C-alpha positions in Angstrom: -0.1 0.4 -0.2 1.5 3.4 -1.2 2.1 6.1 1.8 -0.8 8.8 1.5 -0.7 12.3 1.5 -1.8 13.7 4.9 -2.1 17.2 3.9 -5.4 19.2 4.8 -8.0 20.3 1.8 -6.1 23.7 3.3 -2.4 22.5 2.0 -1.5 22.3 5.9 0.3 19.5 7.0 0.6 20.2 10.8 -1.7 17.5 12.4 -1.4 13.8 11.4 -3.9 12.2 14.3 -4.2 8.7 14.7 -6.8 6.7 13.8 -8.3 7.1 17.7 -8.4 10.1 17.8 -9.5 11.2 14.3 -12.7 8.7 15.5 -13.0 10.2 18.8 -13.5 13.6 17.0 -16.0 12.4 14.5 -17.8 9.9 16.5 -18.4 12.6 18.7 -20.4 14.4 15.9 -22.5 11.6 15.6 -23.3 11.1 19.3 -23.9 14.4 20.1 -26.3 15.0 16.9 -28.2 11.5 17.6 -28.9 12.3 21.3 -29.6 15.9 21.4 -31.4 16.5 17.8 -32.7 13.1 17.2 -33.6 11.7 20.8 -34.2 14.9 22.7 -35.8 17.0 19.7 -33.1 19.6 20.4 -32.2 21.8 17.2 -28.9 21.1 16.0 -27.3 24.4 16.9 -26.4 23.2 20.5 -24.9 19.5 19.6 -23.2 20.8 16.5 -21.6 23.6 19.2 -20.6 20.3 21.2 -19.3 18.9 18.5 -16.6 21.9 17.9 -15.6 21.8 21.4 -15.3 18.6 21.2 -12.9 18.6 18.1 -10.9 21.7 19.9 -10.3 19.7 23.1 -9.2 16.5 20.9 -6.9 18.6 19.1 -5.5 21.0 21.6 -4.8 18.6 24.5 -4.8 15.0 22.5 -3.3 15.8 19.0 -1.1 18.4 20.4 -2.1 21.6 18.8 -1.8 25.2 19.4 -5.0 27.3 19.6 -3.6 29.4 16.5 -4.2 26.5 14.4 -7.7 25.4 16.0 -8.8 29.2 14.7 -6.9 29.1 11.4 -9.3 25.7 11.0 -12.4 27.1 11.8 -11.8 29.9 9.8 -10.5 27.9 6.9 -14.2 26.2 7.2 -15.4 29.6 7.6 -13.6 31.1 4.2 -14.5 28.1 2.7 -18.7 28.2 2.9 -18.4 32.1 2.7 -20.1 31.9 -0.6 -23.0 29.5 0.4 -23.3 31.9 2.9 -23.9 34.7 1.4 -25.8 32.5 -1.5 -28.5 31.8 1.3 -29.1 35.2 2.5 -29.6 36.5 -0.7 -32.0 33.7 -2.1 -34.1 33.9 1.4 -34.2 37.5 0.4 -34.9 36.6 -3.4 -38.0 34.7 -2.3 -39.2 37.4 -1.0 -39.3 39.9 -3.2 -40.3 37.4 -5.8 -43.5 37.0 -4.3 -44.2 40.4 -3.4 -43.6 41.1 -7.1 -45.9 38.2 -8.2 -43.4 36.1 -9.8 -44.3 32.9 -7.7 -47.9 33.3 -7.5 -47.9 33.6 -11.5 -45.8 30.4 -11.3 -48.2 29.1 -9.1 -51.4 30.1 -11.2 -50.5 29.2 -14.9 -48.8 26.3 -13.8 -52.1 25.2 -12.2 -53.9 25.7 -15.0 -51.3 23.0 -17.3 -50.2 20.3 -15.1 -52.4 17.4 -13.4 -51.8 15.4 -10.0 -50.5 12.7 -12.3 -47.8 14.3 -14.3 -47.0 16.5 -12.0 -43.6 14.9 -10.4 -42.0 13.7 -13.2 -43.0 16.8 -15.1 -41.4 18.6 -11.8 -38.0 16.9 -12.0 -37.6 17.3 -15.6 -37.8 20.8 -15.7 -35.6 21.2 -12.6 -32.9 19.2 -14.2 -33.3 21.2 -17.7 -33.0 24.5 -15.5 -30.1 23.5 -13.4 -28.3 22.5 -16.3 -28.9 25.9 -18.5 -27.1 27.5 -14.7 -25.4 25.1 -13.3 -26.8 25.2 -10.0 -29.1 23.1 -8.2 -29.5 25.6 -5.1 -30.6 28.5 -7.2 -33.1 25.8 -9.0 -34.3 24.6 -5.8 -34.6 28.3 -4.2 -36.5 29.7 -7.3 -38.9 27.2 -9.3 -39.0 24.6 -6.0 -40.9 27.3 -4.3 -43.5 28.0 -7.2 -43.5 24.5 -7.7 -44.2 23.7 -3.9 -47.6 25.9 -4.6 -48.3 24.3 -7.7 -48.3 20.8 -6.1 -50.1 21.7 -3.3 -52.9 22.8 -5.2 -52.7 19.5 -6.9 -53.0 17.6 -3.9 -49.3 16.7 -4.2 -48.0 16.4 -0.5 -44.7 18.9 0.0 -42.1 16.4 0.7 -42.5 14.4 -2.7 -42.7 17.9 -4.3 -38.9 18.7 -2.8 -37.7 15.1 -4.0 -38.8 15.9 -7.2 -37.2 19.1 -7.5 -34.1 17.9 -6.0 -33.9 14.7 -8.0 -33.9 17.0 -11.2 -31.7 19.9 -10.0 -28.8 18.1 -8.5 -28.9 15.2 -11.8 -29.1 18.7 -14.0 -26.1 20.7 -12.0 -24.0 17.2 -12.3 -24.2 17.5 -15.8 -23.5 20.8 -16.4 -20.0 22.4 -17.6 -21.4 25.6 -15.3 -21.6 23.6 -12.1 -19.0 25.0 -9.4 -19.2 21.5 -7.8 -18.7 19.2 -11.7 -15.4 22.4 -12.1 -14.1 21.3 -8.5 -14.5 18.1 -8.7 -12.5 17.9 -12.5 -10.0 20.3 -11.3 -8.5 18.3 -7.9 -8.5 15.0 -9.5 -6.5 16.7 -12.8 -9.3 15.6 -15.1 -10.5 17.2 -18.2 -13.7 18.9 -17.8 -15.5 17.5 -20.6 -14.2 14.2 -19.6 -15.6 14.2 -16.1 -19.2 14.8 -17.3 -18.9 12.4 -19.8 -17.8 9.7 -17.4 -20.4 10.9 -15.2 -23.2 10.6 -18.4 -24.1 6.9 -17.8 -24.7 7.1 -14.4 -26.4 10.2 -13.6 -28.9 8.8 -17.3 -29.5 5.6 -15.2 -30.0 7.1 -12.1 -32.3 10.2 -13.0 -34.1 8.2 -15.4 -35.4 5.8 -12.6 -35.9 8.6 -10.2 -38.1 9.9 -13.4 -39.9 6.7 -13.9 -41.1 6.1 -9.8 -42.0 9.8 -9.9 -44.2 8.9 -13.0 -46.1 5.4 -10.7 -45.9 8.0 -7.5 -48.2 10.6 -9.1 -50.3 7.7 -10.6 -51.2 7.7 -6.6 -50.0 11.0 -5.0 -52.7 13.1 -6.1 -56.3 12.0 -5.4 -59.1 13.2 -6.3 -59.0 16.9 -6.2 -62.0 18.9 -4.4 -64.3 20.3 -6.6 -63.6 24.0 -7.0 -60.0 23.6 -5.4 -57.7 24.9 -8.3 -60.0 27.2 -9.3 -60.4 29.1 -5.4 -56.3 28.9 -5.6 -56.3 30.4 -9.1 -59.0 32.9 -7.9 -57.4 34.1 -4.7 -54.0 34.3 -6.6 -55.5 36.6 -9.2 -57.3 38.5 -6.9 -54.3 39.5 -4.8 -51.4 40.1 -7.8 -51.2 41.6 -11.1 -50.2 38.5 -12.9 -49.6 39.4 -16.3 -46.5 38.7 -18.0 -44.3 41.6 -16.2 -44.2 39.3 -13.3 -41.8 37.2 -14.5 -39.1 39.1 -15.3 -37.1 38.4 -11.8 -37.4 35.0 -13.5 -36.0 36.3 -16.8 -33.3 38.6 -15.2 -31.8 35.8 -12.8 -31.8 32.7 -15.6 -30.3 35.3 -18.7 -27.3 36.2 -16.2 -26.7 32.8 -15.0 -26.9 31.0 -18.6 -24.3 33.9 -19.8 -21.7 32.6 -16.9 -22.5 35.3 -14.5 -21.4 33.6 -11.3 -24.8 32.5 -9.1 -24.2 35.2 -6.4 -23.9 38.0 -8.8 -27.2 36.7 -10.5 -29.3 36.1 -7.8 -28.6 39.5 -6.3 -29.7 41.1 -9.7 -32.8 38.9 -9.4 -33.5 40.3 -6.2 -33.7 44.0 -7.1 -35.6 43.3 -10.3 -37.8 41.2 -7.9 -37.4 44.8 -5.9 -38.5 47.1 -8.3 -41.2 44.6 -10.3 -43.0 45.1 -6.9 -43.0 48.2 -7.1 -44.0 48.8 -10.9 -46.3 46.2 -11.6 -47.7 45.9 -8.2 -47.9 49.5 -7.7 -46.1 49.1 -3.9 -44.1 52.0 -2.3 -39.9 52.0 -2.9 -39.7 51.5 0.9 -42.1 48.3 1.5 -40.6 46.4 -1.4 -37.0 47.0 0.2 -39.2 46.2 3.9 -40.4 42.8 2.1 -36.4 42.2 1.1 -35.9 42.4 4.9 -38.7 40.8 6.9 -40.7 38.9 4.3 -44.2 38.8 3.4 -47.4 37.1 4.9 -50.2 37.9 2.5 -53.9 37.7 2.6 -55.5 36.3 -0.3 -58.3 34.6 1.3 -57.5 31.2 1.3 -55.7 29.8 3.8 -53.7 27.3 1.7 -52.2 30.3 -0.6 -51.2 32.3 2.7 -49.5 29.8 4.6 -47.6 28.8 0.7 -47.0 32.8 0.7 -45.1 33.1 3.9 -41.6 34.0 3.9 -38.9 35.5 6.1 -36.8 37.8 4.0 -33.0 38.7 4.5 -34.1 38.6 8.6 -35.5 35.1 8.4 -32.3 33.5 7.3 -30.8 33.5 11.1 -31.9 30.1 12.2 -29.9 28.4 8.7 -27.4 30.6 8.4 -26.9 30.0 12.2 -26.5 25.9 11.6 -24.8 26.4 8.7 -21.6 28.8 10.8 -21.7 26.1 13.3 -21.4 23.1 10.6 -18.8 24.8 8.9 -16.6 25.8 11.6 -17.0 22.0 12.7 -16.2 21.0 9.1 -13.0 23.2 8.9 -11.5 22.3 12.3 -11.5 18.3 11.0 -10.0 19.5 8.1 -7.2 21.5 9.4 -6.8 18.6 12.1 -5.7 16.3 9.9 -8.9 13.9 10.9 -11.2 13.5 7.5 -7.5 12.8 5.6 -6.5 10.1 8.3 -10.0 8.6 7.9 -9.7 8.8 4.0 -6.3 7.3 4.2 -7.6 4.4 6.4 -10.0 3.4 4.0 -7.5 2.9 1.5 -5.9 0.4 3.7 -8.9 -1.9 2.8 -8.3 -1.4 -1.1 -7.7 -4.5 -2.8 -8.2 -3.7 -6.3 -10.1 -1.6 -8.8 -13.4 -2.3 -7.8 -13.0 -1.6 -4.1 -11.1 1.6 -4.6 -14.3 2.9 -6.6 -16.6 1.7 -4.2 -14.3 3.1 -1.3 -14.1 6.3 -2.5 -17.6 7.0 -3.3 -17.8 6.2 0.3 -15.3 8.3 1.8 -16.7 11.3 -0.4 -20.7 10.4 1.4 -19.1 10.0 5.0 -16.6 13.1 4.4 -19.8 15.0 3.3 -21.3 13.9 6.9 -18.3 14.8 9.1 -17.4 18.4 7.4 -21.3 19.4 6.3 -19.9 20.8 3.3 -20.0 19.2 -0.2 -16.9 21.0 -1.6 -15.3 19.1 1.5 -16.7 15.8 -0.3 -14.8 16.4 -3.4 -11.3 17.9 -2.3 -10.7 15.6 0.8 -10.5 12.2 -1.0 -10.0 13.7 -4.6 -6.8 14.7 -3.2 -5.9 11.9 -0.9 -6.9 8.8 -2.9 -5.9 10.3 -6.3 -2.4 8.6 -6.2 -3.9 5.3 -5.4 -6.0 5.7 -8.8 -3.0 6.1 -10.7 -1.6 2.5 -8.9 -4.4 0.5 -10.0 -4.1 2.7 -13.3 -7.5 4.1 -13.8 -8.1 7.0 -15.3 -8.5 10.4 -12.8 -12.1 10.9 -14.8 -13.2 7.6 -12.7 -11.8 9.3 -9.4 -13.5 12.6 -10.2 -17.2 10.5 -11.1 -16.6 8.5 -7.9 -16.4 11.5 -5.7 -18.9 13.3 -7.1 -21.4 10.7 -7.4 -21.8 9.9 -3.7 -20.4 13.7 -2.4 -22.7 15.9 -4.7 -26.4 15.2 -4.3 -26.1 13.5 -1.1 -25.3 16.3 1.3 -29.1 17.6 0.8 -30.1 14.0 3.1 -28.3 15.5 5.9 -29.9 17.6 8.5 -26.6 19.2 9.5 -25.1 19.9 6.1 -25.0 23.0 4.2 -27.5 21.8 1.6 -29.9 19.8 3.7 -30.4 22.8 6.1 -30.9 24.9 2.7 -33.5 23.0 1.4 -34.9 22.2 3.7 -35.7 26.1 4.4 -36.6 26.4 1.3 -39.6 23.7 1.1 -40.8 25.2 4.4 -40.0 21.4 6.2 -37.6 22.4 8.9 -38.9 22.1 12.5 -37.8 21.9 16.3 -35.8 19.1 15.3 -33.2 19.0 12.1 -34.1 15.2 11.7 -37.3 16.2 10.6 -35.9 16.3 7.5 -35.0 12.3 7.3 -38.6 12.1 7.9 -39.8 14.6 5.4 -38.5 14.9 1.9 -35.4 12.1 1.9 -37.9 8.9 1.2 -39.0 11.0 -1.9 -35.2 12.3 -2.8 -35.1 9.6 -5.4 -32.2 10.9 -7.0 -29.7 10.8 -3.9 -30.1 7.2 -3.1 -30.0 6.2 -6.6 -26.7 7.9 -7.9 -24.3 5.9 -5.4 -26.4 2.9 -6.0 -25.6 3.0 -9.7 -21.8 4.1 -9.0 -21.4 0.7 -7.0 -24.2 -1.8 -9.7 -21.5 0.0 -12.3 -18.3 -0.5 -10.8 -18.9 -4.2 -10.1 -19.8 -4.9 -13.5 -16.5 -3.5 -14.5 -18.2 -0.4 -16.7 -16.4 2.7 -16.4 -13.2 1.6 -15.3 -11.1 2.0 -18.6 -7.9 3.2 -18.1 -7.9 5.9 -20.9 -9.9 9.2 -21.0 -13.7 8.9 -22.0 -12.8 11.1 -25.1 -9.2 9.8 -25.4 -6.1 11.8 -25.0 -7.2 14.8 -24.2 -4.8 16.6 -21.6 -6.1 16.4 -18.0 -5.7 19.4 -15.5 -7.5 22.0 -18.0 -8.4 25.0 -15.9 -12.5 25.1 -14.7 -15.0 26.5 -16.8 -17.2 29.2 -15.6 -18.5 28.5 -11.8 -21.9 29.0 -10.8 -22.2 28.4 -7.1 -24.8 25.5 -6.0 
């Protein structure tokens, strides 16, 4: 077995913890979250703080690093997640402005006139995939169209968790195949793989996993909606039309945001422009005062449409309403950065490599390490960077092309983060679909059972690997130089 690179994702190599030290630091996370959130029903904030403290104590008094190193690790985690934090702030504000502008109510109004309960779920997954592929961002897709789909599905009698699962399956499948996606570019970059070789390497597995997901949504849709009470859709559409001006101009914020994203403008800038367009449309189309439009940006919406279901669907918290989510993400990022800087994540990945006996176990083990790093770092970037950098020498040893490594880390890392209640992706998605509760583990009993792609993507990776598919030692396109510069990125 070759020696492993124990440097962390931030380039530091000051600490090389033993397996026992790494296990104590990481298993503490499992115990605290399991007892605090799972058993006692607490929000994840305190258990995550306990986990940060435990990792710090292990690092300072057992591994033997200084306070400056501990602080640097926490700062590193926050720096890696700063873009995600800013996107979270912006999307919460954007949702509020799009509601007040009539953009989301307009999508609900026209969607209810076109879709049926039987076609809604597969159509939602397919449309979300197309949008995510076009703009390269699963988060933007979920935070914009996902909110509208929630309202349409509710009007058709589809439970919100089912809608959320369909949106996420489409959003992450499209994101994985987009050359504009930041995770797709990152996976190619850290594994020294040509971007398009990486995308082609994932194509078969993604197509199978997403195709199966769409078939499952089609089957689910046949029995999910049931009989719509007479006049229900008409009542909802009437309430929307009576509260908002739903002319064509209400879709201006949507057009601005997606046009900028398709042109390669980074996600954060596109979303900020979309929020400004939402505030402007609120003033110009909905005849609101300028100050009222920006009050919505900050404090959210609470419309009175005369229909309780519509009121509940269109309530939003605005920028101020993101505090619960942001605080969880900050704690999770601090923990992930600390575990990475202490060398804990690379130690676990290296020990996992000791179990490898051949090409198939290497690919499957890489996928497993991507998921575990996802769970302990609460950051999908880490799930790509740590195994991608730590295990790439082993792929050379086993004569596997780097695109096999990049496919393994992204197939198991990118889509699974939204399954984890304390993960930045899981917290964000639960908030977008209104599924947050007093316990963070509510997410596991809500949309997770319907988020088929998250389970099928790593499962298909395992099945194809066991069958020997995609283990060629040559690049997918043959002879393309690796290590090309990442294309324009659009953050998830």
